[in-house]
N, C-alpha and C positions, 0 to 999 in steps of 0.2 A: 737725806737718809731714808725719808719714808716716801719718796717720789716712786710712782708706778713705773716699774721697768718692763715688765713683760706680762701678757695675759694669753693664756692657753686654754684648750678644752679638749675633752675626749669623751668617746661613747663608751658607757658601761652598762652592765645589766642590773635590774632590780632583783628582788626576791621572787618575782614570777617569770624571770628570764625576758623581760622587756626591756627595751633600750631606754637609757636615761643619760642625762647630760651632766657631766662633771666640769666645773671650771676652776682655774687656777690663776690666781693674781701673785706676782712677784714684785717686791719692793726693792729699792737699790741697797738696803741694809741687808738683804738676803732672806728677809721674812716672806714665806710663801704660804698663802692662804688657799685652802682647797674647800670646795663646797659642791654638792650636789643639788641640783635644781628640782624643787618639788613637783610632783605629777599634778597636773590639773591647775596650774597657774593660769590667770587671765591672758589670753592670746597666746596660749601654749603653740608652739610650731612643731609640726611633725612633717616627715618627708613626703608621705602620700605615694611612695613606691612600693607596690605591693611585692616587690621581689626582695625586699628587706623588711624584716620584722613585721610583715603583713601591712605596710604603709606606716608603721609606727616608728621609724628609725628618726634619729636626731642629726642626720648628716647636714642638713640645712642649717640647723642651729650652730653646729661646729664651724661651718665656713663663716657664719655671721660673727661669731665670737672673734675669729681670727682676721677676718677681712674688714668687718664694719665697726667692730667694738674696740679691738686693741689699738688702732692707730689714734683715735680721738682721746682715749684715756690714758695713753701711754705719756708720761711727763706730769700727769696731775698728782697732787698730794693725796697719798693713800689714806691720811687721817681726816681728809675733808669728805666725809661719807654723803653729806647732802649735796655737795658739788658733784661727786661720782654719779650719784643716783640721778641727779637732775641732767647731767650729761647723757645718761642711759635713756632717759625719757625723751630726750630730744631727738634720738635716732629713730627713724622710721622703719617699720616692718622687720624689726630684729628678732621678735618672739618673746614671750614672757618668760620662757625657761632659760633662754640666754641671758636676759636682762636680770633676772633674780639670782641666777647662778653666779654671774660676775659680781653682783652686788654684795651677796653673801661672802664670796671669796675675799672680796676686798676687806670686808669687816674682819675676817679671820687674820688677814695679813697685818692689818693695823693693830689688832690686839696682841699678835706676837711680837710686832716691833716694840710695843710698850711693855711687853712681859707681863700682861695681865690677862685674866680669862675673858672670853667674849662677853658673858653676862655682865661683867664690870665695866667693860668698854662701852657698851651700848646702854646699859642701865643705871651706871653711876651708883649712887647709895641705893637706888631702888633695886638694883641686882644682887641682894643679900638676903632675900627671903624665898624659900622654896614654896612652889604651889602644892596643894594637896592633889593627890592622884585619884582620878576617876577611872576604873579599869573596866574594859568590857569583858563581861563574862561568857556571854554567848550571843549568837545572832540566830534569827529565825526568819526563814524564807516564806513560810506558809504557816496557816493555823493560828496565829496571833495577831492582836491589833498593833503590836509595836515590833519593830525589827531588831532592836538592840536592847539588851538587858545589862544593867551597869552595876557596879558596887563602889561604894566610897566609905571611908573611915568617919566615924562620928566623934573621934578622939580630939580634943583640942590641947594643945602643948606637947603632943607627941611628935617625936622625930620623924622626919620622912621614911628613913629606913624602917622604922617599926610599922608605920602605915602600910608599906609596900609589902612587908612580911606578912601581915595579917591578910592583906587581899590576896596575896600569893596562895596562903593556905586555904583560904576561902575558896579560890578557883580551883585548886586540887581537890577540895570537898566536894565541890559541884560536879566535878568529872565522876567522882565516886558515886555521888547520888543518882546521876543519870544512868550509870551502869547498874546500880540496884534496882532502879525503877524500870529498866529495859527501854529507856528513851533512845530512839534512833539519833545518833549524832556523828559527825565527822570533824576531821581538823581541816578547816578551810584556810583561805588566804588571811582572813581577818580572826581567826581563833576558832572557837567551837560553834560549829552550825547545827542547829537542831532542825529536824523535818516533821512537819504536821503535828506540832504540839501546842496546845492552848497556852496563852499568857499565863493563866492561872496555874497551869501545871508547872510551868517554868518557874514562877515565882515560889510556888510550894516547894519545889525542889531546892530553890534557893535558901529557904527559910530552914529546911531540913539540914542543908549543908552548913549553915551558921550554927546549928545547935551541935551538929557532930564535931565542928572545929572549937566549940566551947565559946562561941562568940555571941553576946547579947544584941539583940536587934533594937533594944531601947539605948544602949550606951556604947556599943561598939562599932557595928556596921549598919549601913543602910543601903537602900537599893535605888536604881535610877532607870529611866526608860528614854529612850530615843528612836528616831526614825518611825514615826506613826504612820498608820496606813493612809495613803493619798485619798482624796475625796471620790476618785474615780472607782475606788474599791469599797467604799462605805458612804455613809451619810454624816452631816454635821450632827444631828441629833444622837446618832448611834455611837459615834466616836466620843462625844462629849459624856454621854451616860457611861460608856465603858470605862473612861479615864476616872470617872468619879468612883466607880465600884472598886477599881483597883487601889486608888488613894485610901478609901476607907479600910481596906482589907489588909494592905501590906504596908511595911515602914518605907514608903517612897519619899526621898527628899530632894530629888533631882529629876527634872523633865525637860526634854528638848522638844519644843513645839514649833512648827512652821505654820500655825494657824493664824488667821486674821485677828485683829484687836478685840472686836466684839466677842468672838467666840471664846478667847482667853477670859476676858473680862467677865463673862457669865459665869465662870468657874472660880471667880476671886475668892470665895469663901472655902471651896475645896482645896485650893492651892495655897492657901495661907501658911506661911512658914516654909514654903518649898522653893527651891532655887529653879526658877523657871527660865529657860534659855530660848531666845527666838529674835526674829527681827522687829516684832511688833513692840510698840511703846509700853504695852502692858506687861512685858516680860521684865523681871528684876535681874536677869543675866543675859549674855551674849557670847556665843561661841565664834571665836576668830580663828579661821583655819590659816596655817602657815602658808598654804597655797593660795590665799585670796589676794595676794599682791604681786606686783612685778619688779618691786625693789624693797630692800629692807626699811628705807625711809618711810615708804608708803604703808608697810606693815605695822610699823611703830605707830604711825598716825591713826590707823584704824584701832588700834588697841587703846590709845590715848583717848579717842573720841569715846569708846565704851566706858572708860574709867571716869572721864570728866562727866559723863551723862549719869553718874551714881549708880550704874550697874555693875555687877560682878563679872569679871572677865574669865572665861574659860578658854585656854590656849590649846587648840588642837592641831595634831600632825597625824591622824589616823590615815594610814596609807599613803601619805604625802611623800615620804622617801623611803621606799621599800629596799634600803640597802645600808651599808655601813656607815652612815652619816648621822651623827648625834647633835647636829647645830640646833635642832629644834629644842633641845633640852637647855641649852644656854638661853636661847630666845625666849623661852617661857619664863625664865627668871628675870630676863632684862626687861620685859614688858610689864612685870609686876603682877602676873596672872594669879588669881586666888587659887584656880584649879587648873589641871592639865590633863588632857585626853590623848594618849598615845596608842589606844587599843588594848588588846588582850595581853596576857602574859604567857601566851604559847607560841609566839612568833619571835625569832631572833632579832628581826629588825625593829619590833617594838621594844623588846627586853633591853636592846643596847641603849636605848634612850633613857629608860628608867635607870639603868646601870650608871649612866653619866650624871644623872641626877644625885645619885648616891654618892659619887666622887666629889660632885660640887657640893654636896651638904658638908662633907669633911673640910674641904677648902674654906667654905664660908665660916663654918663654927670654929 
């Protein structure tokens, strides 16, 4: 009943009008799993034909799903996810988007066949706790030492829906504060983009917005920073000193740093009590992107590696699937992530992932 009967794929559009790949896996019992391949997966395959989508079409991936993937996977047990993913890994030059799309679609089909949510199918008992949201408030392309400014709830024991409501109100309050201060901003692909504004001015606006919303920076909300300036735009000494200044002045509890081990270790005192995410072993957290693997099994393995290493797991799907696919919400629960990063609350493709977590909270509780 759970034997893979058919595999199909189609070319869709994401929220930017760019081509993306959607895959379908159908089991003998009639269960049909559907998933969109994340943008930016390893070995992602694009057509290169400038006459279609400026060379970014996925026609080759479509043909690979139908011609190279469908035949060897047809007849396999859809509940054998490891076996399905191993078979995908043994196929040469099929493209990471084709591989991950089919792998995730097979997961959806299997969960439907068993009549359980995807988070429970992949996560078992682990798939019963919702991660805490870290929301992107705004992005800066110039004038600041960090490219992303984030917010998160300090509340423990609060339901996900209340934390999300708090951050939504905070986001709206920041818009109002930018307007009052005459800050130049626009609605970009990833939310609010501010232009030529110093990071201190952005953080001051965030502080004022929290006061306007009636939230305490000691007990209700906290700030986060991501995407620090690369070394070709600053120096090691300058960016270390700049971060220390911000940590002293503002209630920052989360930082993403792609710095080397020694540089982070030199700030150990300033970073005490802060969740620092990066690849360095000096970091106490790690961000795992949904688009960082070519199969679901590989993605689960990356997440397990972080957790087994004693670090906090932040599951991210910022810009990974700019369309109406909320698989990332279920995956974030399945991998047992402590935090989730889906971007801002100003884009529908981000909001639908947060909304799916609201539905899952009702189901789990």
